[in-house]
LOGU-698503 format. One line per field, with one value per atom (N, C-alpha, C, O, CB): residue number from 1; residue in three letters; x, y, z. Coordinates in steps of 0.2 Angstrom, whole numbers, plus 2048, in hexadecimal, padded with zeros to 3 digits. Each point is the difference from the previous one (the first is absolute). Glycine has a CB too. Layout:
<pts>
n <- (NUM/...)
res <- (ala/...)
xx <- (X/...)
yy <- (Y/...)
zz <- (Z/...)
</pts>
This chain:
<pts>
n <- (1/1/1/1/1/2/2/2/2/2/3/3/3/3/3/4/4/4/4/4/5/5/5/5/5/6/6/6/6/6/7/7/7/7/7/8/8/8/8/8/9/9/9/9/9/10/10/10/10/10/11/11/11/11/11/12/12/12/12/12/13/13/13/13/13/14/14/14/14/14/15/15/15/15/15/16/16/16/16/16/17/17/17/17/17/18/18/18/18/18/19/19/19/19/19/20/20/20/20/20/21/21/21/21/21/22/22/22/22/22/23/23/23/23/23/24/24/24/24/24/25/25/25/25/25/26/26/26/26/26/27/27/27/27/27/28/28/28/28/28/29/29/29/29/29/30/30/30/30/30/31/31/31/31/31/32/32/32/32/32/33/33/33/33/33/34/34/34/34/34/35/35/35/35/35/36/36/36/36/36/37/37/37/37/37/38/38/38/38/38/39/39/39/39/39/40/40/40/40/40/41/41/41/41/41/42/42/42/42/42/43/43/43/43/43/44/44/44/44/44/45/45/45/45/45/46/46/46/46/46/47/47/47/47/47/48/48/48/48/48/49/49/49/49/49/50/50/50/50/50/51/51/51/51/51/52/52/52/52/52/53/53/53/53/53/54/54/54/54/54/55/55/55/55/55/56/56/56/56/56/57/57/57/57/57/58/58/58/58/58/59/59/59/59/59/60/60/60/60/60/61/61/61/61/61/62/62/62/62/62/63/63/63/63/63/64/64/64/64/64/65/65/65/65/65/66/66/66/66/66/67/67/67/67/67/68/68/68/68/68)
res <- (met/met/met/met/met/ser/ser/ser/ser/ser/gln/gln/gln/gln/gln/pro/pro/pro/pro/pro/ala/ala/ala/ala/ala/ala/ala/ala/ala/ala/pro/pro/pro/pro/pro/ala/ala/ala/ala/ala/ser/ser/ser/ser/ser/pro/pro/pro/pro/pro/leu/leu/leu/leu/leu/glu/glu/glu/glu/glu/pro/pro/pro/pro/pro/trp/trp/trp/trp/trp/leu/leu/leu/leu/leu/arg/arg/arg/arg/arg/glu/glu/glu/glu/glu/ile/ile/ile/ile/ile/leu/leu/leu/leu/leu/arg/arg/arg/arg/arg/cys/cys/cys/cys/cys/pro/pro/pro/pro/pro/ala/ala/ala/ala/ala/cys/cys/cys/cys/cys/arg/arg/arg/arg/arg/ser/ser/ser/ser/ser/glu/glu/glu/glu/glu/leu/leu/leu/leu/leu/arg/arg/arg/arg/arg/asp/asp/asp/asp/asp/asp/asp/asp/asp/asp/thr/thr/thr/thr/thr/gly/gly/gly/gly/gly/pro/pro/pro/pro/pro/thr/thr/thr/thr/thr/gly/gly/gly/gly/gly/pro/pro/pro/pro/pro/glu/glu/glu/glu/glu/leu/leu/leu/leu/leu/val/val/val/val/val/cys/cys/cys/cys/cys/thr/thr/thr/thr/thr/ser/ser/ser/ser/ser/ser/ser/ser/ser/ser/thr/thr/thr/thr/thr/cys/cys/cys/cys/cys/gly/gly/gly/gly/gly/leu/leu/leu/leu/leu/ala/ala/ala/ala/ala/tyr/tyr/tyr/tyr/tyr/arg/arg/arg/arg/arg/tyr/tyr/tyr/tyr/tyr/asp/asp/asp/asp/asp/glu/glu/glu/glu/glu/gly/gly/gly/gly/gly/val/val/val/val/val/pro/pro/pro/pro/pro/val/val/val/val/val/leu/leu/leu/leu/leu/leu/leu/leu/leu/leu/val/val/val/val/val/asp/asp/asp/asp/asp/glu/glu/glu/glu/glu/ala/ala/ala/ala/ala/arg/arg/arg/arg/arg/arg/arg/arg/arg/arg/pro/pro/pro/pro/pro/ala/ala/ala/ala/ala)
xx <- (632/7FC/7FB/7FE/804/7FA/7F9/7FC/802/803/7F5/7FA/800/803/7F8/802/7FF/7FA/7FC/808/7FC/7FA/7FA/801/805/7F4/7FA/800/800/7FA/804/7FD/7FB/7FE/803/7FE/7FD/7FA/800/80A/7EF/7FC/7FA/7FC/80A/7F8/7FF/7F9/7FC/80C/7F6/7FC/7FE/802/7FE/7FE/800/7FF/7FC/800/809/801/7FA/7FF/80E/7ED/7FC/7FD/800/7FF/7FB/801/803/7FD/801/808/804/800/800/806/7FA/7FC/7FA/7FF/807/7F2/7FB/801/7FD/7FD/808/800/7FE/806/7FF/7F4/805/7FD/7FC/806/803/7FD/7FB/7FE/80A/7F3/7F8/7FD/7FA/807/804/7FF/800/7FC/808/801/800/803/802/800/7FD/800/809/802/7F1/80E/80A/802/7FD/807/801/805/801/7FE/809/7FE/803/805/7FF/7F8/810/802/805/800/7FD/806/804/806/804/7F8/803/804/800/7FC/802/806/801/7FE/802/805/7F8/7FB/804/805/7F3/806/800/800/805/7F8/7FF/7FE/800/7FB/800/80A/7FF/7FF/800/7FE/7FF/800/7F8/7FC/80C/7F6/7FC/7FD/804/802/7F6/800/7FB/7FD/800/807/802/7FB/801/80C/7F1/7FB/806/804/7F2/80B/804/7FD/804/800/7F7/7FD/804/803/7F1/80E/804/7FD/802/805/7F0/7FB/7FD/7FB/803/801/7FF/807/801/7F5/80C/806/7FD/803/809/7EE/802/802/7FE/7F9/80C/806/7F8/7FC/81A/7EB/7FB/802/801/7F6/80A/805/7FD/7FA/809/7FF/7FC/804/806/7F5/7FC/800/7FF/7FA/803/807/801/800/7FE/7FD/809/802/7F8/7FF/80B/7F2/7F9/801/802/7F6/808/7FF/7FB/7FB/80C/7F9/7FC/7FD/801/804/7F7/7FE/7FC/7FC/807/7FD/7FB/803/803/7F5/805/802/803/806/7F0/802/800/808/801/7F3/810/804/807/805/7F2/806/809/802/7FE/800/80A/804/802/802/803/7FA/801/807/804/7F0/80F/807/7FF/7FB/80A/805/801/7FF/802/805)
yy <- (3EA/800/7FE/801/808/7F2/7FE/802/800/7F9/80A/801/7FE/7FB/806/800/7FC/7FD/802/804/7F4/7FC/803/803/7F1/80B/802/7FB/7FA/80B/802/7F8/7FC/800/806/7F6/7F8/803/805/7F1/808/800/7FD/7FE/809/7F9/7F9/800/801/7FF/800/7FE/7F9/802/80A/7EE/7FC/803/804/7F6/803/805/7FF/804/7FC/7F9/801/806/804/7F1/80D/807/805/803/7F9/805/804/803/806/7F4/801/802/802/803/7F6/807/802/804/804/7F6/80A/806/806/802/7F8/80D/805/804/7FE/801/808/806/801/7FE/806/800/800/808/801/7F6/80B/807/801/804/800/7F9/801/7F8/800/811/7EA/7FB/7FC/7FB/80D/7FD/7FD/7FC/7FD/80B/7F6/7FA/802/805/7F8/7FF/803/7FC/7FA/80D/7FC/7FD/7FF/806/7FD/7F9/802/803/801/7F5/80E/805/800/7FC/809/7FD/801/809/804/7F0/80E/803/806/802/7F2/810/802/7FD/800/807/7F4/7FC/7F8/7FC/80F/7F2/7FB/7FF/804/7FB/7FB/7FE/803/803/7EF/80E/805/7FE/801/808/7F6/7FF/80A/804/7E8/813/806/800/7FC/803/804/804/801/805/805/7F3/800/806/804/7EF/80F/806/804/7FF/800/80A/806/804/804/7FC/800/806/7FC/804/803/7F3/7FF/7FF/804/7F9/7FE/7FC/800/7FE/808/7FC/7FD/7F7/7FA/811/7F8/7F8/7FE/803/805/7F0/800/7FA/7FA/80A/7FE/7FD/7F8/800/80E/7ED/7FB/7FF/801/7F9/804/7FF/7FB/7FE/80A/7F5/7F7/7FA/7FB/808/801/7FB/802/7FA/7FA/810/801/805/804/7F6/808/807/804/7FD/800/80A/805/803/806/7F9/7FF/803/801/7FC/800/809/807/808/802/7F7/809/806/805/801/7FE/805/7FF/801/806/7F2/803/7FD/7FE/7FD/7FE/80A/7FE/809/805/7EF/807/809/801/7FC/804/806/804/800/800/808/7FA/800/809/804/7F0/80B/805/806/806/7F3)
zz <- (6D7/808/7FF/7FA/80B/801/802/804/806/7F7/802/802/807/800/7F6/810/807/7FD/7FC/80E/7FC/7FD/805/805/7F6/801/802/807/800/7F3/813/805/7FE/7FB/80E/7FB/7FF/801/804/801/7F9/804/802/7FB/802/809/805/7FE/804/808/7EE/7FF/7FA/7FB/809/7FC/7FB/7F8/7FE/80D/7F0/7FB/7FB/7FB/806/801/7FB/802/7FC/800/80C/800/7FD/7FC/80A/7FB/7FF/7F8/7FF/80A/7F3/7FA/7FF/7FB/802/807/7FD/803/7FC/801/808/803/7FE/7FE/806/7FC/7FC/806/804/7ED/80E/802/7FE/7FA/807/806/802/7FD/7FF/80D/7F2/7FE/7FA/7FD/80B/7F4/7F9/7FB/7FA/80A/801/7FC/7FE/7FF/7FD/804/7FE/803/804/7FA/7FF/804/807/802/7F3/810/805/800/7FE/807/800/7FD/808/803/7EE/812/807/7FF/7FC/809/803/802/805/802/7F8/80D/804/802/7FC/803/806/803/804/7FE/801/806/806/804/804/7FA/804/804/7FE/801/803/7F7/7FC/7FB/7FB/80C/7FA/7F8/7FD/804/7FE/7F7/7FF/7F7/7FB/80F/7F6/7F8/7FE/803/7FD/7F9/7FC/7F8/7FC/80A/7FA/7FA/7F9/800/80C/7F0/7FA/7FE/7FE/7FE/804/7FB/803/805/7F8/7FB/804/803/804/7F4/805/803/805/801/7F4/810/804/805/805/7F4/807/805/809/805/7F2/809/807/802/7FF/803/803/804/808/803/7FC/801/804/806/7FE/7F7/811/805/802/7FF/806/7FD/802/807/802/7F2/80F/806/803/800/800/802/801/7FA/800/809/7F4/7FB/7FB/7FD/80B/7F7/7FC/7FE/805/800/7F4/7FE/7FF/7FC/800/807/801/7FC/801/805/7F5/7FA/802/800/7F8/80A/800/800/804/803/7F3/7FC/806/800/7F7/80F/805/804/802/7FB/803/804/7FD/801/804/7F4/7FC/801/801/7F2/80E/7FF/7FB/7FC/80D/7F5/7F9/801/805/7F9/7F9/7FE/802/800/7F5/80E/7FF/7FB/801/805)
</pts>
């Protein structure tokens, strides 16, 4: 049984590779949230989700979606 493919990132691959969570500096993974594509922190203690606004990730901790 195969796993579902990760959502395609609207960012250029080179930029996607260097972005980090502004709260904890962990890597970010592509995901789909309630309002569309987002970048999610891979840290189990942080896990913040950052939305895209017109194709640009909004990497503001105050505007990030908290994990459930």
